[in-house]
C-alpha positions as CSV (number, residue, x, y, z in Angstrom):
1,M,0.1,8.8,5.2
2,K,3.7,8.4,3.9
3,L,4.9,6.4,1.0
4,T,8.6,5.5,0.6
5,I,9.6,4.0,-2.8
6,L,12.5,1.6,-2.3
7,G,12.5,0.4,-5.9
8,C,10.2,1.0,-8.8
9,Y,11.9,-0.3,-12.0
10,A,10.9,-3.3,-14.1
11,A,12.8,-6.5,-14.6
12,T,16.4,-6.7,-13.4
13,P,18.2,-4.6,-10.7
14,R,21.0,-2.3,-11.8
15,T,23.6,-0.3,-9.9
16,I,21.4,2.8,-10.3
17,T,17.9,1.2,-10.1
18,N,16.0,-1.3,-8.0
19,P,13.1,-3.6,-8.6
20,T,9.7,-3.1,-7.0
21,S,9.4,-2.6,-3.2
22,Q,7.9,0.2,-1.1
23,V,6.9,1.0,2.4
24,L,3.5,2.5,3.3
25,E,3.1,4.2,6.7
26,I,-0.6,4.6,7.5
27,K,-2.3,5.2,10.9
28,N,0.9,4.3,12.7
29,R,1.2,1.0,10.8
30,M,4.1,0.2,8.5
31,F,3.5,-2.2,5.6
32,L,6.1,-3.5,3.1
33,I,4.6,-3.9,-0.3
34,D,6.5,-6.3,-2.6
35,C,10.1,-7.3,-1.9
36,G,12.3,-7.3,-5.0
37,E,16.0,-8.1,-4.9
38,G,17.9,-5.6,-2.7
39,T,14.9,-4.6,-0.6
40,Q,16.7,-5.0,2.8
41,V,19.6,-2.8,1.5
42,Q,17.1,-0.1,0.5
43,L,15.4,-0.3,3.9
44,R,18.7,0.5,5.5
45,K,19.5,3.3,3.1
46,N,16.2,4.9,3.8
47,K,16.6,4.4,7.6
48,I,13.5,2.3,8.0
49,K,13.5,0.1,11.1
50,F,13.1,-3.6,10.3
51,S,11.3,-4.1,13.6
52,K,8.4,-1.9,12.5
53,I,7.5,-4.2,9.6
54,N,5.1,-6.9,10.7
55,H,3.2,-7.4,7.4
56,I,4.6,-7.9,3.9
57,F,2.3,-8.0,0.9
58,I,3.5,-9.7,-2.3
59,S,1.6,-8.9,-5.5
60,H,2.8,-11.9,-7.6
61,L,5.6,-14.4,-8.0
62,H,7.7,-12.8,-10.6
63,G,11.3,-12.4,-9.4
64,D,11.4,-8.6,-9.5
65,H,8.7,-8.5,-6.9
66,F,9.7,-11.1,-4.4
67,F,13.3,-12.3,-4.8
68,G,14.3,-10.1,-1.9
69,L,11.9,-11.9,0.5
70,I,14.0,-14.8,1.6
71,G,16.9,-12.5,2.4
72,T,14.8,-10.1,4.3
73,I,13.2,-12.9,6.3
74,S,16.7,-14.4,7.1
75,T,18.1,-11.0,8.1
76,F,15.2,-10.5,10.5
77,A,16.2,-13.8,12.2
78,L,19.9,-13.0,12.3
79,L,19.0,-9.7,14.1
80,G,17.2,-11.7,16.8
81,R,13.7,-10.8,15.9
82,T,11.0,-12.3,18.1
83,T,7.9,-10.5,16.8
84,D,5.6,-12.4,14.4
85,L,5.8,-11.6,10.7
86,H,2.9,-12.1,8.3
87,I,3.3,-12.7,4.6
88,Y,0.4,-12.1,2.2
89,G,0.8,-13.4,-1.3
90,P,-0.2,-15.8,-4.1
91,K,-0.5,-19.5,-3.3
92,G,3.0,-21.0,-3.6
93,V,4.9,-18.3,-1.7
94,K,4.9,-20.4,1.4
95,E,6.4,-23.4,-0.5
96,I,9.1,-21.3,-2.1
97,I,10.2,-19.6,1.2
98,T,10.0,-22.7,3.5
99,L,11.9,-24.8,1.0
100,Q,14.8,-22.3,1.1
101,L,14.6,-22.1,4.9
102,R,14.5,-25.9,5.2
103,L,17.4,-26.7,2.8
104,S,19.6,-24.0,4.4
105,N,18.6,-25.0,7.9
106,S,17.8,-21.4,8.6
107,W,14.5,-21.5,10.4
108,T,13.3,-18.2,11.9
109,T,13.6,-17.1,15.5
110,Y,10.1,-15.7,15.3
111,G,6.6,-16.7,14.1
112,L,6.3,-16.7,10.4
113,F,2.8,-16.8,9.1
114,F,1.7,-17.1,5.4
115,H,-1.7,-16.0,4.1
116,E,-1.9,-17.4,0.6
117,L,-4.3,-15.9,-1.9
118,E,-6.2,-17.6,-4.7
119,S,-9.4,-15.6,-5.2
120,N,-10.1,-13.7,-8.4
121,Q,-12.5,-11.4,-6.4
122,S,-11.5,-8.5,-4.2
123,E,-11.4,-9.7,-0.6
124,V,-10.3,-8.3,2.8
125,I,-7.0,-9.9,3.8
126,F,-6.0,-7.8,6.8
127,E,-8.0,-5.7,9.3
128,D,-7.4,-4.2,12.7
129,N,-8.9,-1.3,14.6
130,R,-7.1,1.3,12.4
131,V,-6.6,-0.1,8.9
132,V,-8.3,-2.5,6.4
133,V,-6.5,-4.1,3.4
134,K,-8.3,-5.5,0.4
135,T,-7.0,-7.2,-2.7
136,I,-7.3,-5.6,-6.2
137,P,-7.4,-8.5,-8.8
138,L,-5.1,-7.6,-11.6
139,K,-4.4,-9.1,-15.1
140,H,-0.9,-10.2,-15.7
141,R,1.0,-13.3,-16.9
142,V,0.7,-15.0,-13.6
143,Y,-1.9,-14.7,-10.7
144,T,-1.5,-11.1,-9.4
145,N,-3.1,-8.8,-6.9
146,G,-2.8,-5.2,-6.1
147,F,-3.7,-3.9,-2.6
148,L,-6.0,-1.3,-1.3
149,F,-5.1,0.2,2.1
150,Q,-7.9,2.1,3.8
151,E,-7.8,4.0,7.1
152,K,-10.8,3.4,9.4
153,P,-12.6,6.6,10.6
154,G,-11.1,7.9,13.8
155,E,-12.9,9.2,16.9
156,R,-14.7,12.5,16.8
157,K,-12.8,15.4,18.4
158,L,-14.1,16.8,21.7
159,N,-15.4,20.4,21.6
160,V,-13.9,21.4,24.9
161,E,-15.7,24.7,25.2
162,A,-19.1,23.1,24.5
163,V,-18.7,20.4,27.2
164,R,-17.7,23.0,29.7
165,E,-20.7,25.2,28.8
166,Y,-23.1,22.2,29.3
167,N,-21.1,21.2,32.4
168,I,-20.7,17.6,31.1
169,H,-18.7,15.3,33.3
170,K,-15.5,13.8,31.8
171,A,-16.9,10.3,32.3
172,Y,-19.0,11.0,29.2
173,F,-16.1,12.2,27.0
174,Q,-15.5,8.8,25.4
175,K,-19.2,8.5,24.6
176,I,-19.1,11.8,22.9
177,K,-15.9,10.9,20.9
178,N,-17.7,7.7,19.8
179,G,-20.6,9.8,18.4
180,G,-23.1,9.5,21.2
181,D,-25.6,12.2,22.3
182,I,-25.7,13.3,25.9
183,T,-28.8,13.6,28.1
184,L,-28.5,16.2,30.9
185,D,-30.0,15.8,34.4
186,D,-33.1,17.8,33.4
187,G,-33.7,15.5,30.5
188,T,-32.4,17.8,27.8
189,I,-30.7,15.9,24.9
190,I,-27.5,17.5,23.6
191,E,-26.8,16.3,20.1
192,N,-23.3,15.0,19.4
193,D,-22.5,17.6,16.7
194,K,-22.8,20.3,19.3
195,L,-20.2,18.6,21.5
196,S,-17.7,17.4,19.0
197,F,-16.0,18.0,15.7
198,D,-15.8,15.7,12.7
199,P,-12.7,13.4,12.7
200,I,-10.0,13.9,10.1
201,M,-11.1,12.2,6.9
202,P,-9.6,8.7,6.5
203,M,-7.1,8.2,3.7
204,S,-6.7,5.4,1.2
205,Y,-3.9,4.1,-1.0
206,A,-4.1,1.7,-3.9
207,F,-1.1,-0.3,-5.2
208,C,-1.5,-1.7,-8.8
209,S,1.6,-3.4,-10.2
210,D,1.8,-5.4,-12.6
211,T,-1.2,-5.3,-14.9
212,V,-2.4,-4.7,-18.4
213,Y,-4.9,-1.8,-18.8
214,N,-7.9,-3.1,-16.9
215,E,-11.0,-1.0,-16.2
216,D,-12.4,-3.8,-13.9
217,I,-10.3,-2.3,-11.1
218,I,-12.0,1.1,-11.3
219,P,-15.0,0.3,-8.9
220,I,-12.5,-1.0,-6.3
221,I,-10.2,2.0,-6.4
222,K,-12.9,4.6,-7.0
223,N,-12.0,7.9,-5.2
224,V,-8.9,6.7,-3.5
225,D,-6.6,9.5,-2.3
226,V,-3.4,8.0,-3.9
227,L,-3.0,5.4,-6.7
228,Y,0.3,3.8,-7.5
229,H,-0.1,2.4,-11.0
230,E,2.6,0.7,-13.1
231,C,3.6,2.3,-16.4
232,T,6.2,-0.1,-17.8
233,F,6.1,1.5,-21.3
234,L,5.2,4.7,-23.1
235,Q,2.3,4.8,-25.5
236,S,4.7,4.3,-28.5
237,E,5.2,0.7,-27.2
238,E,1.5,0.1,-26.6
239,A,1.6,-3.2,-28.6
240,L,4.4,-4.5,-26.4
241,A,2.5,-3.5,-23.3
242,K,-0.5,-5.6,-24.4
243,K,1.8,-8.5,-25.4
244,T,3.5,-8.6,-22.0
245,L,0.3,-7.6,-20.0
246,H,1.7,-4.3,-18.8
247,S,0.5,-0.8,-19.0
248,T,1.6,2.5,-20.6
249,A,1.9,5.8,-18.8
250,K,-1.2,7.1,-20.7
251,E,-3.2,4.0,-19.7
252,A,-2.2,4.5,-16.0
253,A,-3.4,8.1,-16.2
254,T,-6.6,7.0,-17.9
255,I,-7.4,4.6,-15.0
256,A,-6.6,7.5,-12.5
257,L,-9.0,9.8,-14.4
258,K,-11.8,7.3,-14.7
259,A,-11.5,6.3,-11.0
260,N,-11.4,9.9,-9.9
261,V,-8.4,9.4,-7.7
262,G,-6.7,12.3,-5.9
263,Q,-3.1,11.6,-6.9
264,L,-1.4,9.3,-9.3
265,V,2.1,7.9,-8.6
266,L,3.9,6.3,-11.5
267,G,6.4,3.4,-11.3
268,H,7.7,0.1,-12.7
269,Y,9.5,1.8,-15.5
270,S,11.2,-0.1,-18.3
271,T,14.9,0.9,-18.4
272,R,14.8,1.1,-22.2
273,Y,14.1,4.8,-22.0
274,E,16.6,7.6,-21.3
275,G,14.7,8.9,-18.3
276,I,11.5,8.7,-16.3
277,K,10.4,12.3,-17.1
278,F,8.8,11.0,-20.3
279,F,6.4,8.9,-18.3
280,K,5.1,11.8,-16.3
281,E,4.9,14.0,-19.4
282,E,2.8,11.4,-21.1
283,A,0.5,10.8,-18.1
284,E,-0.1,14.5,-17.7
285,T,-1.8,14.7,-21.1
286,V,-4.6,12.8,-19.5
287,F,-4.5,13.4,-15.7
288,K,-2.9,16.4,-14.0
289,N,-2.0,15.2,-10.5
290,V,0.9,13.0,-11.4
291,L,4.0,12.2,-9.3
292,S,7.0,10.2,-10.5
293,G,8.0,7.4,-8.2
294,D,11.7,6.8,-8.0
295,D,14.1,4.8,-5.8
296,G,14.5,6.5,-2.4
297,R,11.7,9.1,-3.0
298,S,9.2,9.6,-0.3
299,F,5.8,11.3,-0.4
300,E,3.6,12.5,2.4
301,F,-0.1,12.9,1.8
């Protein structure tokens, strides 16, 4: 599982920082999460192929999380894209994008599908044979969701020496990989755990930006491998965080601790501070496994 941070700063873009956008590669799937202004430029800088992105998830309709969407959609068309593109986001995102496409007479060369979200409960919004994606209802100034990406368990791994020992025909290999027991010609049943190894443990990633401190999300993100949680402010501005419905670094770490996550990645920093190291330092007073997200930074888990 690989996470590439394209942008992770709050509010307006600057020459040295970009608003929220990131790419998650999981089980050979590539998902774009949020699409702040400048996202397509950051995709190019990080050498991520546009053609590999078929699903875009928009957390909420504040500009620093989706103002790059229309440009990205238009560029895909200019490059001759033919593959369908799916957009998941709050109700209203379809109206915003299609209005711009209509008034500029810039309809796409590919199928553009909108999956608008309204529920205040966690729900499955994408699923295939490898990955399932659920919403994480957040508390912000407008309707907002985080997203939980979970790998599905893979096949069991064949124990080659064991199948040779029992002289099992290759026609049964897929059954073994699927977890089935095998009955020999003499009626002996060979249990699956003698013929195969456990698959690699499936991984999970939770994206939570933007939100006030909210313990309601803990049951949804419990035990995830990696949590990205916003930390717009330091604890010294706790009152401002509550007023604007954002979180502090300490609060992000507290959520990580209570949810028993494996790794915390920080982001959505206010640019009022002299550097992002202070966010990591504050978070580590509560939770030890902390990484600082930053534009262009990639993590492999």
